[in-house]
C-alpha positions as a printed Julia matrix, in Angstrom:
364×3 Matrix{Float64}:
 51.5   59.11   49.76
 50.17  60.71   53.01
 46.91  59.49   54.59
 45.35  62.93   54.23
 46.0   62.67   50.42
 43.33  60.04   49.92
 41.46  59.75   53.29
 39.44  62.16   55.27
 40.87  62.03   58.8
 39.2   63.34   61.77
 38.94  62.69   65.43
 36.35  62.47   68.12
 35.64  64.7    71.02
 38.26  65.21   73.71
 35.74  66.59   76.1
 33.89  64.48   78.79
 30.18  64.74   78.21
 28.06  64.01   81.35
 26.77  60.58   81.7
 23.0   60.03   81.58
 20.85  57.06   82.39
 19.53  56.85   78.83
 20.59  58.49   75.45
 23.25  57.55   72.97
 26.53  55.72   73.53
 29.82  57.31   73.66
 32.61  54.86   72.44
 36.18  55.47   73.84
 39.37  53.61   73.65
 38.24  51.2    76.41
 35.29  50.2    74.27
 37.24  49.52   71.21
 39.42  46.49   70.23
 40.33  45.27   66.79
 37.2   44.2    64.87
 34.8   44.84   67.92
 33.04  47.56   69.93
 31.91  46.7    73.4
 28.71  48.64   73.81
 27.95  46.96   77.23
 30.41  49.08   78.98
 29.95  52.28   77.14
 28.75  55.56   78.7
 25.37  56.99   77.83
 25.27  60.7    76.75
 22.5   63.12   76.03
 21.15  63.57   72.51
 22.3   67.1    72.59
 25.97  66.02   73.34
 25.67  63.38   70.74
 24.61  65.76   68.08
 27.27  68.28   69.04
 30.06  65.66   68.72
 28.61  64.36   65.46
 28.5   67.73   63.86
 32.11  67.09   63.0
 32.86  63.45   63.52
 29.72  61.42   62.73
 30.49  57.64   62.02
 29.08  56.32   58.81
 29.11  52.95   57.09
 32.52  51.76   55.93
 34.31  54.37   58.25
 37.2   53.08   60.31
 37.92  53.86   63.98
 41.39  53.72   65.31
 42.5   54.1    68.91
 44.75  57.08   69.38
 45.79  56.75   73.11
 46.26  53.95   75.49
 46.22  50.78   73.32
 47.09  52.72   70.15
 46.41  51.06   66.9
 43.1   48.99   67.57
 41.14  49.14   64.3
 37.35  48.8    63.82
 35.62  49.04   60.44
 31.9   49.98   60.77
 29.87  47.95   58.36
 26.25  48.88   59.59
 23.97  51.53   58.0
 23.34  54.62   60.12
 25.3   53.7    63.34
 24.13  55.8    66.31
 27.22  56.46   68.49
 29.59  59.24   69.16
 33.39  58.84   69.62
 36.0   60.12   72.05
 39.93  59.99   71.69
 39.58  57.85   68.62
 40.65  58.72   65.04
 37.84  58.62   62.41
 38.93  57.63   58.9
 36.12  58.5    56.63
 35.75  56.79   53.31
 32.29  58.39   52.19
 31.01  54.99   51.07
 34.24  53.66   49.24
 33.83  50.12   50.34
 36.95  48.7    48.33
 39.37  51.4    49.86
 37.93  51.08   53.32
 38.22  47.2    53.26
 41.77  47.39   52.14
 42.81  49.96   54.69
 40.98  48.02   57.47
 43.3   45.03   56.83
 46.36  47.0    56.1
 46.17  48.83   59.46
 45.82  45.42   61.15
 48.89  44.02   59.37
 52.25  44.2    60.91
 53.38  46.79   58.41
 50.48  49.0    59.32
 50.9   48.59   62.97
 54.67  49.31   62.69
 54.02  52.63   60.83
 51.65  53.62   63.65
 54.22  52.76   66.45
 56.91  54.76   64.76
 54.72  57.89   65.28
 53.92  57.3    68.89
 54.36  60.02   71.48
 54.4   60.03   75.26
 56.14  58.03   78.02
 53.61  57.01   80.7
 50.81  56.82   78.23
 51.51  56.59   74.55
 49.47  58.39   71.88
 49.42  59.37   68.22
 48.37  62.84   67.34
 46.02  63.62   64.56
 48.7   65.51   62.66
 51.0   62.42   62.71
 48.27  60.24   61.63
 47.42  62.6    58.66
 51.03  62.64   57.61
 51.46  58.88   57.75
 53.11  57.61   54.5
 51.81  54.51   52.86
 51.94  52.97   49.35
 48.47  52.66   47.8
 47.9   49.65   45.47
 45.77  49.42   42.39
 42.01  48.77   42.84
 42.51  45.26   41.64
 45.24  44.49   44.08
 43.0   45.92   46.92
 40.19  43.59   45.86
 42.6   40.52   45.58
 44.09  41.12   49.12
 40.9   42.06   50.85
 38.49  39.15   49.66
 39.89  36.22   51.58
 40.2   38.31   54.79
 36.51  39.53   54.21
 35.29  35.96   54.03
 36.87  34.94   57.33
 35.55  38.03   59.03
 32.11  37.12   57.71
 32.27  33.66   59.25
 33.54  35.12   62.58
 30.63  37.52   62.59
 28.2   34.95   61.9
 29.45  32.86   64.98
 29.17  36.07   67.1
 25.59  36.67   66.08
 24.68  33.05   66.73
 26.21  33.3    70.07
 24.27  36.51   70.83
 21.06  34.82   69.95
 22.0   31.69   72.0
 22.98  33.85   74.88
 19.54  35.67   74.72
 17.75  32.34   74.86
 19.69  31.35   77.88
 19.08  34.57   79.59
 15.24  34.2    79.03
 15.25  30.61   80.6
 17.28  32.1    83.6
 14.71  34.86   84.12
 11.73  32.52   83.72
 13.22  30.02   86.2
 13.56  32.83   88.77
  9.91  33.49   88.5
  8.58  29.91   88.18
 10.33  28.17   91.05
 10.43  28.39   94.81
 12.98  31.01   95.42
 15.49  31.22   98.33
 18.05  33.86   98.98
 21.75  32.97   99.53
 25.22  34.62   99.25
 27.85  33.87   96.82
 30.16  32.39   99.56
 27.74  29.59   99.96
 27.26  28.99   96.31
 30.66  29.36   94.75
 34.41  29.52   95.71
 35.86  33.02   95.02
 39.53  33.55   94.45
 41.3   37.03   94.01
 44.26  37.38   91.74
 47.82  38.35   92.83
 50.24  39.8    90.5
 53.63  38.23   90.13
 56.77  40.44   90.16
 57.05  42.24   86.78
 60.63  40.74   86.72
 59.07  37.47   85.75
 56.99  38.78   82.88
 57.92  37.86   79.25
 56.19  38.11   75.83
 57.89  34.9    74.61
 55.32  32.46   76.18
 57.62  31.22   78.81
 55.79  29.93   81.77
 52.05  30.45   82.16
 49.94  33.06   80.6
 49.0   35.98   82.87
 45.54  37.66   82.93
 46.36  40.8    85.0
 42.93  42.47   84.3
 39.95  43.07   81.98
 42.16  44.26   79.16
 43.47  40.66   78.82
 39.96  39.24   78.24
 37.74  42.1    77.1
 37.06  40.36   73.68
 38.11  36.76   74.14
 40.93  35.78   76.36
 44.16  37.25   74.87
 47.01  37.55   77.34
 49.77  39.92   76.49
 52.36  38.57   79.02
 53.47  35.29   80.47
 55.01  34.77   83.98
 57.6   32.16   85.22
 56.45  32.8    88.84
 52.62  32.75   89.0
 51.0   33.53   92.46
 47.34  32.39   91.72
 46.37  29.82   89.08
 42.91  29.17   87.84
 42.1   25.92   86.04
 40.05  24.85   83.04
 36.3   25.53   83.53
 36.81  28.52   86.1
 35.06  31.85   85.48
 37.25  34.9    85.45
 36.19  38.52   85.79
 37.69  42.11   86.12
 37.7   43.42   89.69
 39.45  46.72   89.33
 38.58  49.83   87.07
 36.74  47.82   84.48
 34.74  45.14   86.42
 32.8   41.99   85.0
 33.38  40.91   81.53
 32.87  37.37   82.78
 34.63  34.62   80.75
 35.23  30.98   80.99
 38.9   29.65   80.74
 39.6   26.53   78.83
 43.17  26.01   80.27
 45.2   27.13   83.24
 46.09  30.77   83.52
 47.85  32.96   86.23
 45.51  35.83   87.48
 46.9   39.18   88.63
 45.3   41.59   91.03
 43.05  43.08   88.54
 41.18  39.69   88.07
 39.05  37.48   90.26
 37.76  33.97   89.7
 34.78  31.75   90.76
 33.71  28.13   90.42
 30.5   26.66   91.66
 30.47  24.34   94.67
 28.05  22.14   92.68
 29.12  21.31   89.13
 25.44  21.38   88.11
 25.34  25.09   88.92
 28.1   25.99   86.38
 25.71  27.61   83.84
 23.56  29.55   86.33
 26.63  30.93   87.9
 27.6   32.86   84.94
 24.28  34.8    84.88
 24.53  35.27   88.65
 27.93  36.94   88.23
 26.75  39.02   85.4
 23.73  40.27   87.54
 26.2   40.91   90.45
 28.47  43.11   88.28
 25.34  45.16   87.15
 24.49  45.87   90.8
 28.05  46.68   91.69
 28.35  49.13   88.72
 25.1   50.9    89.82
 26.35  51.22   93.33
 29.77  52.53   92.39
 28.55  54.62   89.31
 29.8   57.82   90.99
 33.26  56.47   91.54
 36.44  57.44   89.65
 37.92  54.04   90.23
 35.97  50.86   90.95
 37.69  48.39   93.2
 35.66  45.41   94.3
 37.04  43.28   97.24
 36.74  39.46   97.98
 34.35  40.38  100.84
 32.12  42.26   98.46
 31.89  39.27   96.24
 31.39  36.64   99.02
 28.63  38.67  100.75
 26.76  39.43   97.6
 23.15  38.13   98.03
 20.9   36.89   95.35
 17.81  34.75   94.65
 18.12  31.14   93.45
 15.49  28.58   92.51
 14.95  25.31   94.44
 17.02  22.29   93.57
 14.6   20.98   90.89
 14.67  24.47   89.25
 18.56  24.58   89.34
 18.6   20.98   87.67
 16.09  22.05   85.05
 18.16  25.09   84.22
 21.3   23.04   84.06
 19.76  20.48   81.7
 18.28  23.16   79.47
 21.13  25.63   79.38
 24.18  23.29   79.26
 23.82  22.46   75.57
 23.32  26.2    74.66
 26.42  27.28   76.68
 28.52  24.42   75.2
 27.72  25.53   71.61
 28.66  29.04   72.48
 32.04  27.86   73.65
 32.4   25.66   70.49
 31.66  28.71   68.24
 34.14  30.87   70.24
 36.91  28.07   69.67
 36.05  28.13   66.09
 36.53  31.81   65.88
 39.9   31.51   67.67
 40.97  29.08   64.74
 39.62  31.52   62.14
 41.44  34.37   63.79
 44.79  32.42   63.66
 44.09  31.79   59.95
 43.38  35.38   59.42
 46.59  36.48   61.26
 48.6   34.06   58.83
 46.9   35.47   55.78
 47.62  39.1    56.9
 51.32  38.27   57.4
 51.55  36.87   53.74
 49.31  39.32   52.03
 50.73  42.61   53.54
């Protein structure tokens, strides 16, 4: 049975609406990963552009988004009522409120069989894509409603646990942010640069001849795509040039900048990735927020650039306010337990995702 026989298959805009300071979000391939949308890096567009795009491709509850270009096959199921964002270069599978069919299709498209069917329809050499026509003509076997429910239920339960952990982490991070902002207003403030506060290292890519996908050598983080939504390396290298160790912060430095994450084991970092560790271990937690503030300023400064590329000199010369020593120690004592719990929840989610991947391989 073809997709178009039982699903309303559309796509988002292929135009490039002008960015605005405020407005509605435009979600593209770079903002979409399986099970998640990164709104923090999404472009704002005017309400008029938003309404124009959504005349044909408005996203509703239980609709599924599928990336059509670049990293083809990333899948996201919308579970919220009245979502307010527009889409570009994404396929929109509309289920018109059919939760059961949407749930089954969400997991089928994430399965190996679903991903293989998509890969068979890919076009392009330098940048792969799937056309709307090919997607509509995709052939799949549709199970009975009872089978759909049986296959979807355990996967839904796991996704629910992951979502609860993500929501808890969002709340915990908001608490830590509030403490960070308060401490900057309630302490004696001095100005310093990142060179004095942390050790910054820029990545260097190994030869592509040393890359492999068989997990031989050390995992490689070449750029933000490898840690946009959790650290998920796609390649390993047998000849790492720069290695970061457990506890270091990593971030994107080219094209997509920021997305600060903390590593829990050694990784090789390529030229699209940078790293920072505090010179005083008690400043580990506050460094995370300093880095995030820094990337916001860099993005504002480089907002007109087609391709953002931040150098080591830019990082080391970045100046910022810090509280006095008592303020720094107070922040460390208050925020360390919060950040530790966030990392525990992320570790639990990795375990849940592994269980989910195992179930997907057995169910579909």
